[in-house]
N, C-alpha and C positions, 0 to 999 in steps of 0.2 A: 707646329702642331698643325698647320694647314687651315685653312678656313673652315669657321662654325656658324651654321645659324643658330645654333640652339643645340639640345640634349632629345636625345630619345631615351625614354626608361626601359630598362631590357628587363621583362619577367624571368628572372634567371631557371626558375623551373622549368620552362618553355623551351629549354635548352636540354632538359634531360631526357635521357634516351632510355627506353624501356628493356630489360636483358628480354632479347627474343627466344632464347633457347630454351623449348620446351622442358618441364622437369620429368626426370625419367620415372616412367610407367612399367610397374610389375609386369614380368614375361607371362604369357598365357599359357596355363598347364596342357601339356599333353591330351590331346582329347580323348586319345587311345586309355588313357587311367581312369578318364569317366565313364568311359564305356565297358572298361571291365567291371568298374564298381556298380554301373545299372542291372549288369549281366550277371554278375554274384545278387546282387538283392533281388532280382526278379524270381518269384514263386521259390523263397528257400524253405519253407515248411513243407511244397511239394517234393521237392528235390530230398528233403531228409526222409519224407514217408516212402517214397519212391525207391530209396536207397536201402532202408530197412525193410520195407515189404519185397524188395527184390531177393535181397540176403538172405531173411530171416527165412522167405519161401522157398528159394531153391535149398536151404539147410534143410528143411524140414521135409521137402522132397525127395531130396537125397535119402533123407535117414528113414524113412519109410520104405521107399524103395529097396532101399539098399540092404536093409534089416529085413527084407523077406527073401532078398533073393541071396541073402550069404548069412542065414540063419545055424547053416550045419558047419561053417568056417569062422573060426574067430578070428583069422588074419585079416580075412577081406572086412569082417564085420569092423574091427579097427581100423583099417582103411576108408570103410564108408562113414565113419565117424570122425574121423579126420577131415576129411572132405565137407561133410557139413557144417564142422566147427568151423573150417576156413571160409566156406562161404558165408556164415554168419557174423563173420570178423570183418570181411569185406562188407557187407552191408552197412556194417554199425560204421566202420570207415568213411566209408562213403556221407554216411549222414553226418559224420564228425565232419569232414573234408565239406561239407556243403554250407555247413554252418559256420564255418571258421572263412571260408572265402569273402564274405561280405568285411571281414575287421581287416582281413590281407590288403585287399583292395583298397581301403580307406587310412591305412597306412603309409600304403607307397603315396599316396595323395599328399597325405601329410609330409611325408618325407619330401616330396616334390616342392612344395609349398614352402617350405623352411629353405630349402636350396634356393628358390627365386626371391625369397625376402631377402636372404644373406646378398644375393647379387644386387639387389635393389637398393640394402642400404648401403652398400659400398658405392655405388653410381648416383646415389642420393648426395652422399657426402661429396664426391666429386663435381658435381653440378653445383651442389650449394657454396662452394670453395670458389668455383668459376664466378657464380652469381656475385658472391660478396665482392669479389675481385672487380668487377664490372662495376656494382655499385660506389666503391669505392673511388675509381676512375672517375667517374660520373661525378662525383661529389666535389674530385678536386677540380675537373674541368669548368663546374658550375661554378666553385668557388671562385674562378680566376675571372669570370666574367664581370664587368662592372656594371652596377645599376644603372648608370646612366653613361651613354656616348655619345660623343658630337654627331650633329646632322649636317653633312655638309652639302653643297652644290656636288652633282655629277662632274666626271672629267670631261673637260670641253665645253663646257656651260658657257654660253657668252656673257648671259646676265641672269638678274633674278629680280621679278616682278613680285613685289610684297603689295596686295589687296587687302583693303579692310583694315580692321583694328582701332585703337583708340591712340590717344595721344602717348599716354603711359605706356602702351604697349610699344609704338615704334621707338620708346626713348629706350626700352629695354631690348629690342633690336638692335640700334644703333650701337649699345653699349657690347652687346656678344657681340653680333657679326661685325661691327666697323673695327671693334679692337684687333679680331683677328685676322681683317684684311691690313689692318694698319701694320700689324707683325710681319703679316707673309708677304703681303705684297708693296710694301715702304708707303711713300708719301699719297694722302688721299683728299680729296676735295669732297666737300659736302656742301651743297644747295638746299635749302630750306625755305619752302616757299609758303609753310604754313603759318609762320609768324610766331610760333611758340618758342622758339630757340631750344631744341629738343637733342640738342649736340651737347649737354652741357656735363653729362656724365661722360661721354665720350671724350672733351677733353681733358677733363681730369685725370681718365685714367693714361692720357696720351701723356699729362704731364709727369705723373707719377712714376711712368716707365720711360722717362728721361726723352722724349721726343719734343720738339716745339711744335707750338700752336699758333695760329693766325684767325684770331674772329674779328669780323667785319659783317657790321649792321647797316643795312641800305634801306632808307635813303640817308640815315642819320650820318654815316661816313661817308658819303659819296665823294667828298671834297678829296678824301687821302685813299679811295680806291677806282680805278679806273678801268670801265667795264672796256672801253676800247683803246686801250694803250697796246701797242703794236702789231694795231692791224693795219694792212695797207689801205689806199683809198679805197679801194674797189671791194675790198672785203667790209670796211665800214658802211659804206652804201648800202649793200646788199641787208646787213646787218640792220640798217634803219627802216629800210624800206620793209622788211620781214617784220620787225617788230612793229611796226605802223599798221600793216595790215595783217597783222596775228590773227586778230579777235572776226572777220569776215569769212564768210563760208568761202570757201574755193581760194582764198587768198586774195579776194576782191578783185575790183577791175583789174583787168592787166593793162589797159591803155593808161587810165590813172597810176597806174603801178611804175609802168616805164616813164611817163613823163616825169614822175616825183623823183625817179631812179636818175634821170637825165638832169634833173636841175641840182641835185645832191652831187654827182659826179663832176658838173662843171664849176661846181663852188670847190670842191674838194680838190681838183686840179688848180685851182688860182690858191689855196691856202697850202698846197704842199710845199715841201715835206712837212711841215707842222700842223697837223690836221689834228686839233682836238676838240672836244664837243663845245667848249667855252667861244672858241674862235667861230666855229662852224654856227652856233646860234646867233653869236653877234654880226655875222657875215648877212644870215636872214633878216633880222631885226637891223640892218643898218646901223650899228653901232660901230664905229669907227676905232671905237679905246683900243682894241686888244690886235688891230690891226694896222699894217702900214698903209702909208699913203699910195704906193704901188696896187696893193690888193685891195684896196677902197676903190682906185681908178679901174681896175678890169672887172670888179664885181658890178660897177655900176654900168660899165657896158654891156652887162650879159642880158639880153632879153632874158625877162621873168613875167609869170603871171602874179599879179601881187594878190590875188586870194589863195592861188596856190602857195606861194611864199609864206604867208601869215598862217594857213592850215598846219605846213610842217613846223614854222615857228614854234606854233602853241602846243604841238606835240613834244617839241625837243627842249623847249625853255625850261622846263623843271628839272632837267640835267645838264645846265649850263656849266654848273659849280663841280662837275665831275671832274676828279684830276687834278683839280684847281690847288691844291696843297699839297704837300710832300707827304707820301707815305710813312705812315707812323710805325707801319710792323712791314719787317722783310719776309718774303715766301717761307714758308714752312712745311715740316711734315703733315701737320694736319691743317688745311683750311678749310674753315667754316662761313660761308657767306648766306647772311639771313636777313630774307625782306620781312621788312617792318609790316604788322597789319596796320590798315586805316590807311588817310591819305585818300588824294584824289585816284579814283578808279581806274581811270585815262593814264595816270603816272604810275600805278601799280602794275597795269598789266604791260606797259612799255618796258618799265624797270625788268620784270620777268624775263620777257623778250629778249632784251638786251642780256639778263644773267644766262640763257640758255645759249646763246649767239657766244659770249665770254667763256660758258664751259667748253663748248665746239674748239675754239680758238685754243682753249689749255692741253685738249686732248689733241689737236692738230700740229700746234707749232709752239706749246710750251717751252720754255729754256728748260724748266725742270722738269721731267717726265713724271707722270703720275702714275701710280698700280692701280689704282680704283677711284670710283666718281659714284656718289651717293645723293639722287636729287629726289626729294621730299615733297610730296605735294604736286604730282605729274599729273593728276586731272586734267588741268585747263590749261596745261601744254599741247598745244597743237602736235596730232600723231604725227605728222610730217618730219617736225623738228627732233621729235623723240627717234626717229626710224634714222635719221641723218645721225643723231648722236650716238645712237646704238651701232651702225655700220662702222662709223671712224673707232668706236672702241674695239668694237670686234677685229678690227683691221690692225689695230696697235696692243691687242692683248690686253686690254685696261678691263677690267670687271665693273660693270653698270649695273647699279642696283637702285629701282624703280618703283618709289610708293605711293601707291594711288589709295586715295581715302576712301574711293567710292566706286562700284563698279558698273560704270554707264556706259551710254552707246559709244562715247568717245574713249574709254577704256577698254572696253572690248575689243576695238580696233586696233590696239595696241600690245595688251598683253600677248603673251604665247612665243615671243621671241627666244625666249630663254625658260627657265624653269620659272614656276608660279606658285607661291606661298600665300594662302589665303588665311587671314586673321576674321575675328567677328566681324559678320553684316549683320548690322540689326535689320536693314531695311528687308524684308521678305522676298522683294521680287530682285534684288542683288543676288539673296541667297541664292534663290532657284537659278540664276544664271550663271553662279560660281559652279553648283552643284552638274549644271548641266556643261558646264565648261572640263568640270572633273570626268564626267562620263558616267555611261550605265555599262551594267553588267548583266548578263544572265545568271540567275540563282534558281536553286531547288527549295521552295520554301513547303512546309506543311500548310496546307489550305482544309482539309478536314479530317477530323478524328471521330471512327465511329466505333463504340461498344453496344453488344448485345448480350444479355443474360435471359435463359428462359429455361424452361424445365418442364417434364411431364411424368407424373404418377398415376401407374394405374394397377387397383386390384381387385380382384375378381374371385368368389367363392361361389361355387356350384355345390349342390347334394342333392343327390337323387334316388331314390328308395322305392322299390316294386315289388311283388309278390303274386306266385299263382297257386291255386292248390287243386287238384283234380282227384275224384274219387269214386269208384266204378262198381258194381259187383254184376257177376254172371249165373244163372242157376240152369242145370239142365239133369237131362238122364243119359246114360250111357249105355250100349249092349256090352255085354260080357260074358264068359264062358259060365258064369254063375249066375248069369240072369242080368235084369237092368239097375244100374246103379245111379243113385244120385248125387251131382256133384255141386257145389258152390265155388265159384273163384272172384276174389274179390281184388281189384287193382288201386292202389292210393299212390299218387305222385305230389309233391310240394314243391314248389319252386322260390326262392327268393333271390332279389336282385337288389343290390345296392352298390353307389359309388358316390363319389366326393370328389371333385376337380378345384383346384385353388391355381389361381395364375396371378404373378406381380411382376408390373414393368415400371424401371424409373429411370428417368432418362434427363441429361442435362444438357443445354445447348449454348456456348460461348463463341462468340468470335470478337476480335480485336482488329480492326482495318482501318489503316493510314492513306489519305492520298497525297500526292505531292504536285504541285503543279509547276511549271516551269517559265517565269517571270523575269521582265526586263526593269530591272530598278536602277536607282542613284548608287552610285558607287558611295558619295559620301550627300545623306541628305542635306536637303536646306535647313531644317532645322537645329542640325546637327551645328551648321555653321553660323547659326544666330545665336546661339548658346554658348560657344565657345568662351574659354575662361579668358581674360584679358593678357595673359601672358601664355596663351596656346594658338598655335599656327597647323594647318595642314598642307605640307609640301607635297605637290604635285612631280615627281622626278620622271622624266624619259629614259628608260633602260630599254633600248632594242626596241621592239615593236609595239610594247605594251608601257602603261603607265604606274609606278608604283607610289602608292599614297602612305605617307609617313606622318603620325602625328609629335609634333616637334614642340618642346618647351623653351620658351625662353627668358625664362627669369635668372636675371644675373645671380641671385643667390644661390641657383644650385652648383656653384662653383667649388660653395664652401663646404658642401656635404661630401660624407666619404664614398669611397667607392666611385670616384667620377672621372671619365674617361676622355683625354682630351681630343682623341683621334676616334676617327667612324670604326664601327665594326664592319667588316667585308660582309656583303650579301650572302646569306644563306642559303642554298635550294629549300625548298620544303622538304620533310621527311617522307618518303616512301609509307604509302595508306597502311603497309605489313608491319611496321615500325611505329608503333602507337608510341606518342608521348603521355603523361600524366597528367598535361592540361594542352586543349588546342589553341594555342597562339600565335600571333605572326612572330618570326624570328629573322631579326634583321641583323644578325651577327652570325659569325664563324669562331669554331672553337677548333683547335689541332685536336686533330684525332691521336690519342696516344698507343704507346704499343699493345697488341692485344686485339678484343673486340671493337670496333669500330665506334664511337658515340655519335654517328651519324647513324648507326644502324645498318 
């Protein structure tokens, strides 16, 4: 099945691809047919009148002229009458033809439209058949996609860092991710520094699946579990010195470290080859009970600073019972080492550092090789120790999973060595740092939307009326042959002008404008990380030169749901912009293409 951090919900409709072949359209009519109809309809009455007028007029003219010319010849008169009738019939026929031409042109258009519609119906039936086949293939492909698919680290990832979350969330991750690691990578070691014993469900799962389990609680079972067993004297001394100075910046004073290392090395050489914590503490305190007389004599001869000896003894004395009793459990497929809360702070810190040293020894020289190592509560472990442990696991192909409860300065120096899963981060500063770690990206967002509606209407009426009247008379005498004659002329004219002007203007203005700005935003907003559900995480995976952010659910109950896949779906490239999908959602899976049109467009 492979490693499984959790599950990714797949919106199956997002895998559906639209049928991109456009529906057939009716073929355009021949423009010549429309032009013929237009010509036939243009001036029909005028053409009829012209045809009748030409035919009848010519008939009358031939009849009149021919009748006068042929009044003495019956045969010629018959010919004239025939010609006149023929002209009249030609005019009538032309008029009929002019009236029938629009109907003939329209009939040609109707027949062309009927042929085009028949061809369209045939093409649409074939297109609809292809569309239905495509939809059926899409439905079959979508039905084959599970609702939930496994989320797993990318191939080649050396470790996984889980940051944030609650104890319940970590317990779910241990059950889901730890169970898959136990099934795929074999023996596993879980070191729990939280004191909450979060591996209970994982141990039950291991027992149900037939795997052996070893549970060690420290310091309660310190006598049965020797953290320094199998170490060479030099390794033991280095581990103890690192543990004593692990809480000091920079590892403490180098001179002090060197002197402590020299003293412990001299004592270990005397106690070799049986160097145990009980014998080492007895040598520091001057207790001869577990030592031989020769060892006591040689230790007494060693020059030592009394203050230094007592300081080292104060560190190591709480661990004097380590490994003093025989182990009650044998090495198992799943080993859970839990550090109990409470007790002296110095003792707890020293025990924690020794546990880290023991984990390194298990990775480096363990008799039974392990496949995965999980460290819960890695916040307070020195980043140098974590880096050394990470390097050892990488060289030996061991999956290392580190759980950080907070994202603080020490954690920021450590995470990023592999893939990072972010769970709920209640603190706003930690959420902001996590969002900054995920990164930012350019987005185009709608910044301004403007709509304007306006109109104008103008109505003007103007009426003008005017007139003029002129009347005049002229009287006089005029000489003629008959003498003087009086005459009178009267001139009268009347003019009337009237005009009315009316104008109307109506206009509507509409504009709809959008403004888009390019912004540089968080890929995941800090508020999203603060409001994550308890069983949710944001997985940041490195793929090539970019990061892929996935939303992962870690609820163990998802495995009981239908349509759950235990393997991840292959990464599917985003569809082409020219191939629209019904819903724009991220698709993190691939569907194999059926014969025919590709469902990827």
